[in-house]
C-alpha positions as CSV (number, residue, x, y, z in Angstrom):
1,L,82.7,95.2,87.7
2,Y,85.7,95.0,90.1
3,I,83.4,94.1,93.0
4,S,81.8,91.3,90.9
5,L,85.3,89.9,90.1
6,L,86.4,90.1,93.7
7,C,83.2,88.3,94.8
8,A,83.9,85.6,92.2
9,L,87.4,85.2,93.4
10,A,86.4,85.1,97.0
11,V,83.8,82.4,96.4
12,A,86.1,80.4,94.0
13,S,88.8,80.4,96.7
14,C,86.5,78.4,99.0
15,V,86.6,75.4,96.6
16,S,89.3,72.7,97.0
17,S,92.1,72.8,94.4
18,P,92.0,70.2,91.6
19,Q,95.2,68.7,93.1
20,E,93.5,68.2,96.5
21,L,90.6,66.6,94.8
22,L,92.8,64.2,92.8
23,T,95.2,63.1,95.6
24,P,94.4,59.6,96.6
25,D,94.1,58.5,100.2
26,P,97.2,56.8,101.4
27,S,97.0,53.0,101.1
28,P,97.9,50.6,104.0
29,S,101.4,49.3,103.9
30,A,102.1,46.0,102.3
31,T,103.2,44.6,105.6
32,A,100.0,45.5,107.4
33,D,98.1,42.7,109.1
34,L,95.1,42.1,106.9
35,A,93.1,40.6,109.8
36,T,93.3,43.9,111.7
37,P,91.5,46.8,110.1
38,S,93.6,49.9,109.8
39,F,92.2,53.4,110.0
40,N,93.8,56.6,108.9
41,Q,94.3,58.6,112.1
42,S,93.7,62.3,111.7
43,P,95.8,64.8,113.6
44,T,94.2,66.1,116.8
45,N,95.0,69.8,116.1
46,L,92.8,70.2,113.0
47,T,91.1,73.5,112.5
48,P,87.5,73.2,111.3
49,T,86.9,74.2,107.7
50,P,84.9,77.4,107.6
51,E,81.6,77.6,105.8
52,P,81.8,79.4,102.5
53,A,80.6,83.0,102.7
54,S,77.1,83.8,101.4
55,L,76.7,86.1,98.4
56,K,75.2,88.7,100.7
57,E,78.3,88.6,103.0
58,L,80.6,88.8,100.0
59,K,78.7,91.8,98.6
60,E,79.2,93.6,102.0
61,Y,82.8,92.5,102.6
62,T,84.3,93.2,99.2
63,P,83.4,96.9,99.0
64,S,84.8,97.4,102.5
65,L,88.2,96.0,101.3
66,I,88.2,98.2,98.3
67,N,87.2,101.3,100.2
68,K,89.9,100.6,102.8
69,D,92.5,100.6,100.1
70,R,91.0,103.7,98.5
71,A,91.1,105.5,101.8
72,D,94.8,104.7,102.2
73,Y,95.4,106.6,99.0
74,G,93.0,109.5,99.8
75,L,90.3,108.4,97.4
76,R,86.6,108.6,97.9
77,S,84.6,105.5,98.8
78,V,82.7,103.6,96.1
79,L,79.3,102.1,96.4
80,L,78.1,98.7,95.3
81,G,76.1,99.0,92.0
82,N,73.0,97.2,91.1
83,N,73.8,96.0,87.5
84,S,71.9,92.8,87.0
85,V,74.0,91.9,83.9
86,A,77.3,92.3,85.8
87,Q,75.9,90.2,88.7
88,A,74.8,87.5,86.3
89,H,78.2,87.5,84.7
90,A,79.9,87.3,88.1
91,E,77.7,84.4,89.2
92,D,78.5,82.6,85.8
93,M,82.2,83.0,86.5
94,V,81.8,81.5,90.0
95,K,79.7,78.6,88.6
96,N,82.1,77.8,85.8
97,F,85.4,78.6,87.6
98,Y,86.8,81.3,85.3
99,I,87.5,85.0,85.4
100,A,87.2,87.0,82.2
101,H,85.3,89.8,80.5
102,W,83.9,87.2,78.1
103,D,81.4,84.6,79.1
104,T,81.7,80.8,78.4
105,G,80.2,81.4,75.0
106,G,82.8,84.0,74.0
107,M,80.5,87.0,74.4
108,K,81.1,90.2,76.4
109,P,78.3,90.9,78.9
């Protein structure tokens, strides 16, 4: 279950924030010459946006993070389970942007 939640968090963190999506582009100044088109110039030192990780990559990466923390505390490693209900719930959380033990219908998986 923890791995499903971490995967959901990791995927959800790849989405732009609602604030970023709602922020309008800056408008030209009132004194701009209307006969000359103006273009928003982007900074030249932009870092490319990384592609979101695939579900397979997240399923491999998340247990490695958990097991690193467990090893730091002298605990045994855990293995990724194969619970189809938990996976379906994790994918529903990603799809609907929530994290909870209950689904969007108010039911526990």
